[in-house]
C-alpha positions in Angstrom: 23.5 148.7 26.8 22.1 149.7 30.2 23.3 153.2 31.0 23.8 154.6 34.5 20.7 156.8 34.3 18.6 153.6 33.7 19.8 151.8 36.8 17.9 151.5 40.1 19.9 149.5 42.5 23.4 149.9 44.0 25.6 147.1 45.3 28.6 147.8 47.4 31.4 145.5 48.7 31.0 144.9 52.4 34.6 146.0 52.7 33.3 149.6 52.4 32.8 149.4 56.2 36.6 149.8 56.3 36.0 153.4 55.2 33.3 154.3 57.9 32.8 157.9 56.9 32.2 157.0 53.3 30.0 154.1 54.1 27.8 156.1 56.5 27.5 159.2 54.3 26.9 157.4 51.0 24.4 154.9 52.4 22.6 157.8 54.2 22.4 159.8 50.9 21.3 156.7 48.9 18.6 155.9 51.4 17.4 159.6 51.5 17.1 159.6 47.7 15.2 156.3 47.7 17.8 154.2 46.0 17.8 150.5 46.9 21.1 149.0 48.1 22.7 145.8 49.1 26.1 144.3 49.9 27.8 141.9 47.5 28.4 138.5 49.0 31.9 137.4 49.9 33.2 140.9 49.9 34.1 141.6 53.5 37.7 142.5 52.9 38.6 146.2 52.6 40.9 145.1 49.8 37.8 144.1 47.7 36.1 147.5 48.0 36.5 148.4 44.3 33.3 146.7 43.2 33.1 148.5 39.8 36.3 146.9 38.6 35.5 143.3 39.0 31.7 143.1 38.6 30.2 142.4 35.1 29.0 144.9 32.5 25.2 145.0 32.1 23.9 144.9 28.6 20.3 144.0 29.3 18.5 143.4 32.6 19.3 139.7 32.5 22.4 139.7 30.3 25.8 140.7 31.6 29.4 140.4 30.3 31.7 138.7 32.8 35.3 139.4 31.8 38.6 138.3 33.4 39.6 140.6 36.2 43.4 140.1 36.5 44.9 143.5 35.8 48.7 143.9 35.5 48.8 146.3 38.4 47.7 143.5 40.7 50.2 140.9 39.5 52.1 141.3 42.8 49.0 141.7 44.9 46.5 139.0 44.0 44.8 139.4 47.4 43.0 142.4 45.9 41.2 140.2 43.4 38.0 138.8 45.0 36.2 135.6 44.0 34.2 137.5 41.5 32.9 134.5 39.6 31.6 133.0 42.8 30.0 136.4 43.7 28.2 136.4 40.3 27.0 132.9 40.9 25.8 133.7 44.4 23.8 136.6 42.9 22.4 134.2 40.2 23.5 136.5 37.4 23.1 135.5 33.8 26.5 136.3 32.3 28.2 136.0 29.0 31.9 135.1 29.6 34.8 136.5 27.7 38.5 135.6 28.0 39.6 139.2 27.8 41.2 141.1 30.7 39.0 144.1 31.4 38.4 146.5 34.3 34.8 147.7 34.8 36.3 151.1 35.6 37.6 151.2 32.1 34.1 150.9 30.5 32.1 154.2 30.3 28.7 153.4 28.8 26.6 155.5 26.5 23.3 154.3 25.0 24.9 152.7 21.9 28.6 153.0 22.5 31.4 152.5 25.0 34.5 154.5 25.7 37.6 152.8 27.0 41.3 153.8 27.4 43.7 152.0 25.1 45.3 150.3 28.1 43.0 147.4 27.3 45.1 146.8 24.3 48.2 146.3 26.4 46.4 144.1 29.0 45.4 141.8 26.2 48.6 141.9 24.1 46.7 143.2 21.1 48.5 143.6 17.8 45.4 144.1 15.6 43.6 147.1 17.2 40.9 147.2 14.5 40.2 143.5 14.8 40.1 143.6 18.6 37.8 146.6 18.6 35.4 144.6 16.3 35.4 141.7 18.7 34.7 144.0 21.6 31.8 145.6 19.7 30.3 142.1 19.1 30.7 141.4 22.8 29.2 144.7 24.0 26.7 144.9 21.2 27.6 148.5 20.5 30.3 150.7 19.1 33.6 150.9 21.0 36.0 153.9 21.0 39.4 154.1 22.6 40.9 157.2 24.2 44.6 157.6 25.3 45.6 156.1 28.6 46.6 158.6 31.2 50.0 157.2 32.1 50.0 159.0 35.5 47.1 156.7 36.5 48.4 153.1 36.6 44.9 151.6 36.5 44.1 152.8 33.0 40.5 153.5 33.9 38.3 155.7 31.7 35.8 156.6 34.5 38.1 159.1 36.0 38.7 160.7 32.6 35.3 161.0 30.9 31.6 160.5 31.7 28.5 160.4 29.5 26.2 163.4 29.5 24.0 162.3 26.7 24.1 160.6 23.4 27.6 161.3 21.9 28.0 164.1 24.5 30.8 163.6 27.0 32.2 165.4 30.0 36.0 165.5 30.1 37.9 165.8 33.4 39.9 168.9 34.2 43.0 168.1 32.1 43.0 171.7 31.0 44.3 172.4 34.6 47.2 170.0 34.7 48.0 168.2 31.4 47.2 170.2 28.3 49.1 167.8 26.0 47.0 164.8 27.0 43.9 167.0 26.9 44.6 167.7 23.2 45.1 164.0 22.4 41.9 163.0 24.1 39.9 165.8 22.4 41.3 164.8 19.0 40.1 161.2 19.5 36.7 162.2 20.9 35.9 164.9 18.2 37.1 162.6 15.4 34.7 159.9 16.7 31.8 162.4 16.6 31.5 163.3 20.3 30.6 166.7 21.6 33.0 167.5 24.5 32.3 169.5 27.6 35.1 170.1 30.2 35.5 170.5 33.9 37.8 173.4 35.0 38.8 174.9 38.3 39.8 178.5 37.9 42.3 178.8 40.7 46.1 179.0 41.0 46.7 175.4 42.0 43.8 173.0 41.8 44.0 170.0 44.2 45.8 166.9 43.0 42.6 165.1 44.0 40.2 167.2 41.9 40.0 164.3 39.3 37.8 162.5 41.8 34.7 164.7 41.2 34.1 163.1 37.8 34.1 159.7 39.4 30.6 160.2 40.7 27.9 157.6 41.1 24.9 158.1 38.8 21.6 156.3 39.5 18.4 157.2 37.7 18.3 161.0 37.7 20.5 161.2 40.8 24.2 161.9 40.9 26.2 161.3 44.1 29.4 163.3 43.9 32.4 162.8 46.3 33.1 165.6 48.7 36.8 166.3 49.7 36.3 169.2 52.1 38.2 171.6 49.9 37.4 174.7 47.8 36.9 172.7 44.7 33.9 170.9 46.2 31.6 173.9 45.5 33.1 174.6 42.1 32.6 171.0 41.0 29.1 170.8 42.3 28.1 173.9 40.4 29.6 172.6 37.1 28.2 169.1 37.3 24.7 170.5 38.1 25.0 172.7 35.0 26.0 169.8 32.8 23.3 167.5 34.2 20.3 169.9 34.6 17.8 167.1 34.8 19.6 165.4 37.7 19.6 166.0 41.4 23.3 166.3 42.4 24.1 165.2 45.9 27.4 165.9 47.6 28.7 163.0 49.7 31.2 164.4 52.2 34.1 162.5 53.8 35.6 160.8 50.8 39.2 162.0 51.3 40.7 158.7 52.5 39.0 156.8 49.7 40.3 159.2 47.1 43.8 159.1 48.5 43.7 155.3 48.1 43.0 155.8 44.4 39.2 155.7 43.8 36.0 157.5 44.4 32.2 156.8 44.4 31.9 155.1 40.9 34.8 152.9 41.8 33.2 151.5 45.0 29.7 150.9 43.6 28.1 148.5 41.1 24.7 149.9 39.9 22.4 148.0 37.7 18.8 147.8 36.5 17.1 145.1 38.6 13.4 144.4 38.9 12.4 143.7 42.5 9.3 143.8 44.6 8.4 147.3 45.7 8.8 146.3 49.4 12.4 145.1 48.9 13.8 148.2 50.5 17.2 149.2 51.6 18.2 146.1 53.7 21.1 148.0 55.2 
């Protein structure tokens, strides 16, 4: 399993130009930090900006899992589903295909395991959870653990709930600030699976409803690009994430308010992979 800290190239949908502040600020930050970037082909629509969700999961440099991207929340809005299989062919990706309905945003990768919300069970009409988990483990070639789906978030994505810090060490979003019951359910699942859990927390009377977005950062090599919302929590989140990732440079990317209001942040709009390229293949944008 290729983890985020092992990746070296970032792809974005060209539709990110529909969010000009995010596009300008993120590309500037990536360029400044020496991260190679490119646009995905056939992705000019702003509706196709959520690259994480439909692009495949990288297991090895030349081995990726291509799932079915047809989530229930898009049944009445199929125009949000890009021609992802054609995109993969255009990029000449070597993929292993699976018939399961999965969102890339629901796959949080560790070195030898994956965390997903149990919404994937509903999407695939699963009756035998143990058997389905075993099939996923064969597919991803690692252990798979389920955490409870946050029902206030219709997408059922894990990448707004938890992120990997290290091997079996996980950072939990600030549920302690707004949903203590769900927090306890998640903690129980994680601890019983052997994870050490750290938590974000904003010590203020009423944290912003958008404070969830800080955990949806983009991690490439030893760089973390964290969304900036222009609110008090920006600084608090930056301090905490720097403390939990002391070997990373954490970069605040301002101007992400509109993107977050539309339901995603920087991990959602990027697809970062390990890709060997000539040294002079630099930042075509």
